[in-house]
FIKOLNU-267714 format. One record per residue (C-alpha): residue number from 0; residue in three letters; chain; x, y, z. Coordinates in pm, whole numbers, plus 50000, padded with zeros to 5 digits. Layout:
% residues N
i|aa|ch|east|north|up
NUM|ALA|A|X|Y|Z
...
//
This chain:
% residues 295
i|aa|ch|east|north|up
0|UNK|A|09854|54950|65567
1|UNK|A|09518|54975|65703
2|UNK|A|09192|55229|65603
3|UNK|A|09340|55327|65295
4|UNK|A|09073|55370|65000
5|UNK|A|09126|55202|64648
6|UNK|A|09060|55516|64399
7|UNK|A|08848|55405|64110
8|UNK|A|09115|55456|63792
9|UNK|A|08994|55420|63425
10|UNK|A|09208|55184|63192
11|UNK|A|09523|55208|63261
12|UNK|A|09747|55271|62959
13|UNK|A|09844|54861|62914
14|UNK|A|09854|54911|62559
15|UNK|A|10166|55110|62579
16|UNK|A|10342|54783|62795
17|UNK|A|10666|54722|62602
18|UNK|A|10805|54481|62847
19|UNK|A|10776|54226|63131
20|UNK|A|11020|54148|63399
21|UNK|A|10938|53882|63668
22|UNK|A|11216|53862|63903
23|UNK|A|11184|53583|64157
24|UNK|A|11386|53477|64482
25|UNK|A|11252|53211|64737
26|UNK|A|11314|52945|64931
27|UNK|A|11503|52581|64773
28|UNK|A|11211|52359|64743
29|UNK|A|10908|52611|64710
30|UNK|A|10703|52699|64409
31|UNK|A|10847|52846|64137
32|UNK|A|10583|53129|64095
33|UNK|A|10748|53386|63914
34|UNK|A|10774|53069|63649
35|UNK|A|10454|53002|63629
36|UNK|A|10367|53364|63638
37|UNK|A|10580|53395|63300
38|UNK|A|10409|53065|63119
39|UNK|A|10085|53200|63198
40|UNK|A|10151|53575|63000
41|UNK|A|10318|53414|62750
42|UNK|A|10004|53248|62713
43|UNK|A|09808|53561|62721
44|UNK|A|10064|53755|62536
45|UNK|A|10029|53488|62256
46|UNK|A|09711|53419|62251
47|UNK|A|09608|53757|62153
48|UNK|A|09884|53847|61926
49|UNK|A|10057|54100|62132
50|UNK|A|10436|54095|62095
51|UNK|A|10579|54199|62479
52|UNK|A|10886|54037|62604
53|UNK|A|10916|53871|62895
54|UNK|A|11189|53847|63069
55|UNK|A|11188|53600|63402
56|UNK|A|11537|53555|63645
57|UNK|A|11590|53371|63910
58|UNK|A|11840|53579|64214
59|UNK|A|11948|53475|64556
60|UNK|A|12106|53737|64695
61|UNK|A|12040|54111|64744
62|UNK|A|12349|54186|64489
63|UNK|A|12168|53980|64241
64|UNK|A|11860|54111|64266
65|UNK|A|11962|54460|64287
66|UNK|A|12185|54439|63995
67|UNK|A|11833|54290|63802
68|UNK|A|11666|54638|63874
69|UNK|A|11981|54808|63775
70|UNK|A|11985|54590|63398
71|UNK|A|11607|54731|63393
72|UNK|A|11682|55080|63461
73|UNK|A|11983|55087|63197
74|UNK|A|11744|54895|62963
75|UNK|A|11498|55104|62998
76|UNK|A|11713|55436|62998
77|UNK|A|11831|55320|62634
78|UNK|A|11433|55208|62533
79|UNK|A|11204|55348|62712
80|UNK|A|10899|55169|62728
81|UNK|A|10641|55093|62987
82|UNK|A|10725|54758|63184
83|UNK|A|10491|54539|63449
84|UNK|A|10799|54396|63682
85|UNK|A|10622|54146|63917
86|UNK|A|10860|54082|64225
87|UNK|A|10807|53726|64342
88|UNK|A|10937|53687|64703
89|UNK|A|10887|53647|65072
90|UNK|A|10766|53985|65286
91|UNK|A|10922|54052|65600
92|UNK|A|10623|54040|65889
93|UNK|A|10738|54385|66023
94|UNK|A|10605|54545|65678
95|UNK|A|10978|54653|65642
96|UNK|A|11048|54516|65287
97|UNK|A|11147|54175|65166
98|UNK|A|11305|53880|65259
99|UNK|A|11530|53686|64898
100|UNK|A|11662|53301|64915
101|UNK|A|11957|53323|65064
102|UNK|A|11761|53434|65385
103|UNK|A|11913|53855|65321
104|UNK|A|11626|54145|65362
105|UNK|A|11621|54441|65095
106|UNK|A|11413|54756|65272
107|UNK|A|11133|54911|65165
108|UNK|A|11401|55194|65119
109|UNK|A|11696|55021|64957
110|UNK|A|11471|54931|64691
111|UNK|A|11235|55269|64674
112|UNK|A|11555|55467|64455
113|UNK|A|11588|55211|64180
114|UNK|A|11257|55164|64135
115|UNK|A|11185|55571|64140
116|UNK|A|11439|55576|63886
117|UNK|A|11255|55321|63675
118|UNK|A|10972|55440|63706
119|UNK|A|11150|55784|63530
120|UNK|A|11339|55640|63275
121|UNK|A|11000|55482|63163
122|UNK|A|10813|55828|63119
123|UNK|A|10655|55718|63417
124|UNK|A|10540|55376|63284
125|UNK|A|10643|55163|63574
126|UNK|A|10298|54898|63697
127|UNK|A|10474|54772|63987
128|UNK|A|10350|54375|64132
129|UNK|A|10471|54304|64453
130|UNK|A|10370|53980|64471
131|UNK|A|10534|53924|64856
132|UNK|A|10278|53893|65158
133|UNK|A|10281|54258|65339
134|UNK|A|10386|54394|64995
135|UNK|A|10057|54685|65011
136|UNK|A|10321|54828|65250
137|UNK|A|10600|54938|64995
138|UNK|A|10310|55248|64920
139|UNK|A|10417|55417|65260
140|UNK|A|10756|55484|65106
141|UNK|A|10550|55727|64930
142|UNK|A|10668|56111|64974
143|UNK|A|10444|56432|64867
144|UNK|A|10793|56604|64814
145|UNK|A|10924|56326|64563
146|UNK|A|10813|56186|64286
147|UNK|A|10609|55880|64244
148|UNK|A|10806|55527|64296
149|UNK|A|10546|55398|64044
150|UNK|A|10278|55433|63777
151|UNK|A|10027|55215|63981
152|UNK|A|10128|54910|64209
153|UNK|A|09939|54591|64380
154|UNK|A|10055|54409|64644
155|UNK|A|09845|54230|64928
156|UNK|A|09825|54346|65238
157|UNK|A|09846|54038|65464
158|UNK|A|10014|53684|65484
159|UNK|A|09892|53483|65134
160|UNK|A|09957|53113|65108
161|UNK|A|10162|53096|64782
162|UNK|A|09926|52934|64613
163|UNK|A|09628|53123|64643
164|UNK|A|09818|53457|64576
165|UNK|A|09983|53282|64247
166|UNK|A|09568|53183|64169
167|UNK|A|09468|53518|64239
168|UNK|A|09707|53712|63998
169|UNK|A|09647|53474|63744
170|UNK|A|09307|53552|63734
171|UNK|A|09459|53938|63751
172|UNK|A|09645|53924|63428
173|UNK|A|09407|53712|63265
174|UNK|A|09128|53979|63347
175|UNK|A|09364|54245|63266
176|UNK|A|09480|54162|62902
177|UNK|A|09145|54087|62864
178|UNK|A|08992|54372|62859
179|UNK|A|09219|54638|62942
180|UNK|A|09036|54790|63225
181|UNK|A|09228|54754|63572
182|UNK|A|08893|54843|63749
183|UNK|A|08755|54519|63601
184|UNK|A|09033|54262|63663
185|UNK|A|09008|54396|64035
186|UNK|A|08597|54313|64013
187|UNK|A|08686|53955|63900
188|UNK|A|08964|53909|64130
189|UNK|A|08743|54018|64425
190|UNK|A|08464|53785|64292
191|UNK|A|08665|53455|64212
192|UNK|A|08940|53518|64557
193|UNK|A|08682|53739|64789
194|UNK|A|08918|53595|65040
195|UNK|A|09273|53780|64916
196|UNK|A|09401|54053|65059
197|UNK|A|09484|54278|64751
198|UNK|A|09575|54672|64756
199|UNK|A|09593|54825|64390
200|UNK|A|09674|55178|64382
201|UNK|A|09785|55415|64136
202|UNK|A|10033|55687|64144
203|UNK|A|09702|55932|64179
204|UNK|A|09557|55727|64467
205|UNK|A|09874|55733|64657
206|UNK|A|09898|56045|64624
207|UNK|A|09586|56160|64718
208|UNK|A|09622|55888|65034
209|UNK|A|09905|56107|65143
210|UNK|A|09781|56444|65075
211|UNK|A|09444|56420|65196
212|UNK|A|09593|56305|65543
213|UNK|A|09810|56615|65550
214|UNK|A|09536|56806|65473
215|UNK|A|09289|56727|65721
216|UNK|A|09561|56751|66002
217|UNK|A|09628|57142|65853
218|UNK|A|09233|57232|65860
219|UNK|A|09158|57127|66161
220|UNK|A|09170|57452|66383
221|UNK|A|09256|57317|66770
222|UNK|A|09641|57159|66550
223|UNK|A|09648|57461|66375
224|UNK|A|09639|57702|66697
225|UNK|A|09852|57422|66828
226|UNK|A|10126|57489|66628
227|UNK|A|10066|57842|66596
228|UNK|A|10138|57838|67049
229|UNK|A|10445|57681|66940
230|UNK|A|10580|57839|66675
231|UNK|A|10579|58168|66941
232|UNK|A|10683|57969|67229
233|UNK|A|11024|57941|66978
234|UNK|A|11008|58289|66890
235|UNK|A|10956|58429|67295
236|UNK|A|11240|58187|67348
237|UNK|A|11449|58312|67107
238|UNK|A|11359|58716|67190
239|UNK|A|11259|58783|66888
240|UNK|A|11091|59097|66856
241|UNK|A|10726|59207|66699
242|UNK|A|10585|58822|66759
243|UNK|A|10226|58798|66552
244|UNK|A|09951|58730|66736
245|UNK|A|09798|58332|66735
246|UNK|A|09577|58462|66510
247|UNK|A|09761|58584|66283
248|UNK|A|10023|58267|66278
249|UNK|A|09706|58066|66140
250|UNK|A|09609|58287|65892
251|UNK|A|09961|58189|65776
252|UNK|A|10031|57875|65814
253|UNK|A|09716|57836|65629
254|UNK|A|09822|58004|65337
255|UNK|A|10111|57802|65312
256|UNK|A|09864|57494|65263
257|UNK|A|09803|57582|64869
258|UNK|A|10153|57659|64674
259|UNK|A|10261|57371|64936
260|UNK|A|10030|57103|64758
261|UNK|A|10076|57271|64396
262|UNK|A|10436|57259|64419
263|UNK|A|10388|56877|64590
264|UNK|A|10113|56779|64283
265|UNK|A|10436|56919|63998
266|UNK|A|10700|56742|64161
267|UNK|A|10500|56406|64208
268|UNK|A|10365|56355|63899
269|UNK|A|10672|56522|63711
270|UNK|A|10515|56732|63544
271|UNK|A|10782|56977|63441
272|UNK|A|10909|56622|63302
273|UNK|A|10606|56484|63139
274|UNK|A|10328|56722|63098
275|UNK|A|10095|56508|62969
276|UNK|A|10086|56345|63314
277|UNK|A|09881|56621|63449
278|UNK|A|09583|56498|63210
279|UNK|A|09672|56135|63288
280|UNK|A|09666|56184|63646
281|UNK|A|09404|56445|63702
282|UNK|A|09446|56644|64036
283|UNK|A|09444|56984|64157
284|UNK|A|09445|57159|64526
285|UNK|A|09103|57257|64591
286|UNK|A|08993|56901|64510
287|UNK|A|09247|56783|64731
288|UNK|A|09062|57028|65001
289|UNK|A|08667|56945|64966
290|UNK|A|08804|56569|65030
291|UNK|A|08948|56626|65294
292|UNK|A|08814|56865|65478
293|UNK|A|08454|56595|65459
294|UNK|A|08616|56350|65604
//
């Protein structure tokens, strides 16, 4: 996932964190990173007097892995609380998903629907920690026309040694629950582990990444005219009457941008279900347009 900027964020709503789930699926004999993170988090919560239960599961197969996620989904529907979900597995080197303990694979496409459902069940409060090589590439599943899969997520962009990733995560969580500010936590991890290839994005960052790319494409005069010409060619081939001029068609295409993006914002941030997300993730068409065109 090259050239993805990390958008600034303020205080993540960690005080609303209701539970932590750690799902580990690593080969026999490998470092039990999930258990190490469980102990680290429990120490932090005990020291700070935070009543946050930590659930730790070890699974081997795809069925067990998806079963754990389904259990978390049902729990979140019954008791909607913010969740930090830490997935401790290996990542596939073709950037397509995860490899589990028994050697089976879980694609990003397999993972996306259930995480999307968990995010909605937690009232848009799923914080995903993808502790797997290339875990940052999960962000490529984001679509402007669909509700976001997460409130925020972190993951490495490259292959990372198990010990280095574990140490980096311990640094991240220690700083995160000290100041409850993800920006400060990321600064801490960069200072202590500057070589760790790490990406953090909120739902807002993911949306802006996709939306600005879309608007850059649609604001390019040459590409707009190319689209208009292609559409005119299709109309001519269909022997349609009253074929518009290329300039008129360009104007029509431009006019679709704003309503499309406004619908996408409403859908992606689930504003009909959670109106407060408009304040949590403030964005509008003209801000996106200005950012896209100046780049």
